C-alpha positions as CSV (number, residue, x, y, z in Angstrom):
1,X,19.2,-25.1,-7.1
2,X,19.1,-21.3,-7.4
3,X,17.5,-20.0,-10.5
4,X,15.8,-16.8,-9.3
5,X,15.7,-13.6,-7.1
6,X,13.5,-15.5,-4.5
7,X,16.2,-18.5,-4.5
8,X,19.2,-16.3,-3.8
9,X,16.8,-14.5,-0.6
10,X,16.0,-18.2,0.4
11,X,19.6,-19.1,0.5
12,X,20.6,-16.1,2.3
13,X,18.1,-16.5,5.1
14,X,19.1,-20.2,5.5
15,X,22.8,-19.2,5.6
16,X,23.7,-15.7,6.5
17,X,22.3,-14.0,9.8
18,X,19.8,-11.6,9.1
19,X,18.3,-11.1,12.8
20,X,19.1,-9.1,15.9
21,X,17.4,-8.0,19.0
22,X,17.1,-4.6,17.4
23,X,15.8,-5.6,14.1
24,X,11.9,-5.6,13.9
25,X,11.7,-6.5,10.3
26,X,14.8,-7.9,8.3
27,X,14.5,-9.7,4.5
28,X,11.2,-10.2,3.3
29,X,9.3,-7.0,3.1
30,X,9.8,-3.5,1.1
31,X,12.0,-2.2,4.0
32,X,14.1,-3.3,7.0
33,X,12.7,-1.8,10.4
34,X,14.8,-1.2,13.1
35,X,13.7,-0.1,16.8
36,X,15.9,2.6,18.1
37,X,14.0,3.2,21.0
38,X,10.8,2.9,23.1
39,X,8.1,3.6,20.2
40,X,10.7,4.9,17.6
41,X,11.9,3.1,14.5
42,X,13.9,3.4,11.5
43,X,12.8,1.8,7.9
44,X,15.5,1.4,5.5
45,X,15.5,0.2,2.0
46,X,18.2,0.2,-1.0
47,X,18.1,-0.5,-4.4
48,X,20.2,-0.4,-7.6
49,X,19.2,1.1,-10.9
50,X,21.0,-0.1,-14.1
51,X,21.4,0.5,-17.7
52,X,19.1,-2.1,-19.2
53,X,16.7,-3.6,-17.0
54,X,15.6,-0.2,-15.4
55,X,16.4,2.5,-17.9
56,X,17.5,2.7,-21.3
57,X,19.2,5.0,-23.7
58,X,15.9,6.9,-24.2
59,X,16.0,8.3,-20.9
60,X,17.2,11.7,-20.0
61,X,19.7,12.0,-17.4
62,X,17.2,13.9,-15.4
63,X,14.7,10.8,-15.7
64,X,17.5,8.6,-14.7
65,X,17.9,10.7,-11.5
66,X,14.4,11.1,-10.9
67,X,13.6,7.5,-11.2
68,X,16.4,5.9,-9.5
69,X,15.6,7.8,-6.4
70,X,11.7,7.4,-7.0
71,X,11.8,3.8,-6.8
72,X,13.3,3.4,-3.6
73,X,10.8,6.0,-2.1
74,X,8.0,4.3,-3.2
75,X,9.2,1.3,-0.6
76,X,9.1,3.9,2.3
77,X,5.4,4.7,1.0
78,X,4.6,1.0,1.1
79,X,5.5,1.0,4.8
80,X,3.5,3.8,5.5
81,X,6.5,5.9,6.4
82,X,8.2,9.2,5.8
83,X,11.7,9.4,4.2
84,X,14.3,11.7,5.8
85,X,17.8,10.8,4.6
86,X,19.5,9.2,1.4
87,X,22.8,7.8,0.6
88,X,23.8,7.3,-3.1
89,X,26.5,5.4,-4.7
90,X,26.9,6.1,-8.3
91,X,29.2,4.5,-11.0
92,X,29.5,6.4,-14.3
93,X,31.5,5.8,-17.3
94,X,32.8,9.3,-17.9
95,X,32.5,12.9,-16.4
96,X,30.2,14.9,-18.6
97,X,29.1,18.3,-16.9
98,X,25.7,18.4,-18.8
99,X,24.8,14.9,-18.1
100,X,25.7,15.1,-14.2
101,X,23.9,18.6,-13.7
102,X,20.7,17.1,-15.2
103,X,20.8,13.8,-13.5
104,X,21.0,15.7,-10.1
105,X,18.1,17.9,-11.2
106,X,16.3,14.8,-11.3
107,X,17.4,13.7,-8.2
108,X,17.0,16.9,-6.5
109,X,13.2,17.5,-7.6
110,X,12.4,14.6,-5.4
111,X,14.8,15.9,-2.4
112,X,13.0,19.4,-2.6
113,X,9.6,17.6,-2.7
114,X,9.6,15.4,0.0
115,X,12.2,17.6,2.3
116,X,15.2,15.0,2.1
117,X,18.6,15.4,3.1
118,X,21.5,13.6,1.0
119,X,24.0,12.7,3.7
120,X,26.6,10.5,1.8
121,X,27.5,7.9,-0.9
122,X,30.2,7.0,-3.5
123,X,31.3,7.8,-6.7
124,X,33.3,5.4,-9.1
125,X,34.2,5.0,-12.7
126,X,32.7,2.4,-14.7
127,X,29.5,0.9,-16.3
128,X,26.6,3.2,-15.3
129,X,25.0,2.0,-12.1
130,X,23.1,4.1,-9.4
131,X,22.4,3.0,-6.0
132,X,20.1,4.9,-3.1
133,X,19.6,3.9,0.3
134,X,16.6,5.7,1.9
135,X,16.4,6.1,5.6
136,X,12.9,6.9,6.9
137,X,11.0,7.0,10.1
138,X,7.5,5.8,11.1
139,X,4.3,7.7,11.3
140,X,1.8,6.2,13.4
141,X,1.7,2.4,12.5
142,X,4.3,0.8,9.9
143,X,2.5,-1.2,7.3
144,X,4.0,-4.9,6.3
145,X,3.3,-7.2,3.5
146,X,1.9,-9.3,6.2
147,X,-1.7,-8.6,7.7
148,X,-4.5,-9.2,5.0
149,X,-7.9,-10.2,6.6
150,X,-10.5,-12.3,5.1
151,X,-13.1,-9.9,3.3
152,X,-10.8,-7.0,3.2
153,X,-10.8,-4.9,0.3
154,X,-7.8,-4.7,-1.9
155,X,-6.9,-1.5,-3.7
156,X,-4.7,0.1,-5.7
157,X,-3.6,3.7,-5.8
158,X,-3.4,5.5,-9.0
159,X,-3.6,3.7,-12.3
160,X,-1.5,0.7,-13.5
161,X,-0.4,-0.9,-16.7
162,X,1.1,2.3,-18.4
163,X,4.6,1.5,-17.7
164,X,4.6,-1.9,-19.3
165,X,2.2,-0.6,-22.0
166,X,4.8,2.0,-22.8
167,X,7.5,-0.6,-23.7
168,X,5.0,-2.8,-25.6
169,X,4.0,0.2,-27.8
170,X,7.6,1.6,-27.9
171,X,7.1,1.8,-32.0
172,X,4.0,3.7,-31.8
173,X,5.3,7.4,-31.4
174,X,1.9,9.1,-30.5
175,X,1.1,6.3,-27.8
176,X,4.6,5.8,-26.6
177,X,4.7,9.9,-26.0
178,X,1.9,9.8,-23.8
179,X,2.6,6.7,-21.7
180,X,6.2,7.0,-21.3
181,X,6.1,9.6,-18.5
182,X,4.4,6.6,-16.4
183,X,7.6,4.5,-17.0
184,X,10.1,7.2,-16.9
185,X,9.1,9.1,-13.9
186,X,6.6,7.5,-11.7
187,X,5.3,9.0,-8.7
188,X,6.0,7.6,-5.2
189,X,2.8,7.7,-3.1
190,X,4.5,9.0,-0.1
191,X,1.6,11.0,1.3
192,X,-1.0,8.4,0.5
193,X,1.4,5.9,2.4
194,X,1.3,7.9,5.6
195,X,-2.2,8.7,5.6
196,X,-3.2,5.0,5.3
197,X,-0.9,3.8,7.9
198,X,-3.6,3.6,10.3
199,X,-6.3,2.1,8.1
200,X,-4.4,-0.4,6.0
201,X,-4.0,-3.8,7.3
202,X,-1.0,-4.7,4.8
203,X,0.8,-2.9,1.8
204,X,3.4,-3.3,-1.0
205,X,4.3,-1.3,-3.8
206,X,4.0,-2.7,-7.3
207,X,7.3,-2.8,-8.8
208,X,7.5,-6.3,-10.3
209,X,4.0,-6.3,-11.4
210,X,0.4,-7.1,-10.0
211,X,0.3,-10.6,-10.4
212,X,3.6,-11.2,-8.3
213,X,3.3,-8.5,-5.9
214,X,-0.2,-9.7,-4.8
215,X,1.1,-13.1,-4.6
216,X,4.0,-12.1,-2.3
217,X,1.0,-9.9,-0.3
218,X,-1.4,-13.1,-0.2
219,X,1.4,-15.4,0.4
220,X,3.0,-13.6,3.5
221,X,-0.6,-13.0,4.9
222,X,-1.7,-16.7,4.4
223,X,-4.6,-15.4,2.3
224,X,-6.2,-15.4,-1.2
225,X,-8.1,-13.2,-3.3
226,X,-10.4,-12.5,-5.9
227,X,-9.4,-9.9,-8.5
228,X,-11.8,-8.0,-10.8
229,X,-9.8,-7.5,-13.7
230,X,-12.3,-4.7,-15.2
231,X,-12.1,-2.6,-11.9
232,X,-8.2,-2.6,-12.3
233,X,-7.7,1.5,-13.2
234,X,-5.5,2.1,-16.2
235,X,-5.0,4.7,-19.1
236,X,-7.4,4.4,-22.2
237,X,-4.7,3.9,-24.5
238,X,-3.8,0.9,-22.9
239,X,-7.3,-0.8,-23.3
240,X,-7.4,0.9,-26.4
241,X,-4.0,-0.1,-28.4
242,X,-3.3,-3.4,-27.1
243,X,-4.7,-7.0,-27.8
244,X,-6.2,-9.0,-25.1
245,X,-3.0,-11.0,-24.2
246,X,-1.1,-7.8,-24.3
247,X,-3.3,-6.0,-22.2
248,X,-3.3,-8.4,-19.2
249,X,0.6,-8.7,-19.7
250,X,0.7,-5.0,-19.0
251,X,-2.0,-4.5,-16.5
252,X,-1.3,-7.6,-14.3
253,X,2.2,-9.2,-15.3
254,X,4.1,-5.8,-16.0
255,X,5.8,-3.9,-13.4
256,X,7.4,-0.3,-12.6
257,X,3.9,1.1,-12.0
258,X,5.3,1.9,-8.3
259,X,1.8,2.3,-7.3
260,X,0.7,1.0,-3.8
261,X,-1.4,-2.2,-3.5
262,X,-3.1,-2.5,0.1
263,X,-6.0,-4.4,2.0
264,X,-8.0,-2.6,4.4
265,X,-11.3,-3.3,6.1
266,X,-14.8,-2.3,4.6
267,X,-15.5,-0.2,7.3
268,X,-13.0,2.3,6.1
269,X,-14.3,2.9,2.3
270,X,-15.3,6.5,3.3
271,X,-12.0,7.3,4.8
272,X,-10.2,6.1,1.8
273,X,-12.5,7.6,-0.4
274,X,-12.0,11.0,1.3
275,X,-8.0,10.3,0.8
276,X,-8.3,9.6,-2.7
277,X,-10.4,13.1,-3.0
278,X,-7.6,14.9,-0.8
279,X,-5.0,13.7,-3.1
280,X,-6.7,13.9,-6.3
281,X,-5.5,10.2,-6.9
282,X,-7.7,7.1,-7.7
283,X,-7.9,4.7,-4.9
284,X,-9.7,2.0,-6.1
285,X,-11.1,-1.4,-5.1
286,X,-9.9,-4.1,-7.4
287,X,-11.1,-7.4,-5.3
288,X,-11.6,-8.9,-1.9
289,X,-9.3,-11.2,0.4
290,X,-10.6,-14.9,0.5
291,X,-9.4,-17.9,2.6
292,X,-7.3,-19.3,-0.4
293,X,-5.9,-19.1,-3.7
294,X,-5.7,-16.0,-6.0
295,X,-8.5,-15.9,-8.7
296,X,-8.8,-13.5,-11.3
297,X,-12.0,-12.7,-12.9
298,X,-13.0,-10.7,-16.0
299,X,-16.8,-9.8,-15.9
300,X,-17.6,-12.8,-13.6
301,X,-15.5,-15.4,-15.7
302,X,-12.3,-16.9,-14.1
303,X,-9.4,-16.8,-16.2
304,X,-6.0,-18.7,-15.9
305,X,-3.1,-16.1,-16.4
306,X,0.6,-17.2,-16.8
307,X,1.7,-14.1,-15.5
308,X,4.8,-14.2,-13.0
309,X,6.1,-10.9,-12.9
310,X,9.5,-9.3,-13.2
311,X,12.5,-11.4,-12.4
312,X,16.0,-10.4,-13.1
313,X,17.2,-13.8,-13.7
314,X,14.1,-15.1,-15.8
315,X,14.8,-15.8,-19.4
């Protein structure tokens, strides 16, 4: 019975050919990896952004363009690679000069920042939908979701929980105004992803919530984890404004943070601290890899969380 995104992927992998001699990594990671020649690889990702699950009428056209591309770039960052080329398919209900111009300003902000080239795509009329395909190249080592080692430190970049908190506090004007930038215009951690490519053992971007994405990371590595909730970095408004249950929902079960979650040996702590200072971005140890099971501890007390993260088909 197909009831979730995971079920769809399982069905595809059982019934559709997803393997080729040049395909190093197919379905199941943040990007596909294709070998083009000796020691040369392309990493490729694609995502669709829709009115409703990904953005609302509260988003400006600039924010829609920016976020639609940023979420794809985050997948490249999670592989420790450099984005180079993009293709875009857009479906729009009508042509409005101001909307189109502002939308592409949002796209172009990231194109300029990361020196990307738009090389093709498709334009259609219909309900608003934006799809990007990003093609990147490997820097040194490609990071995968598989590879965590026992006693590795578990890190997150930046701060998390603000995107979900923005939705939970959408009726609180002051708090929402502060938090919405994290929801509407996330920062893809390209530079950090490239810099940790030779340090980290595995990596994923936090798009569906820490609970779900960490579960994916540990499942593919066949490991467990101890996560110390009090060490997870977030905005003070998230702590101050939410009840305990809503706080855990925002911090662990939310999503759309687009930060990186990765593991690395303890011997690399100084190197990672240097990167944090270099990029002026927190890179925080939130736990450790264990033999089995994921445990969440709040100031030493194990707590049970029924947080599964985002699924398009979840009720």
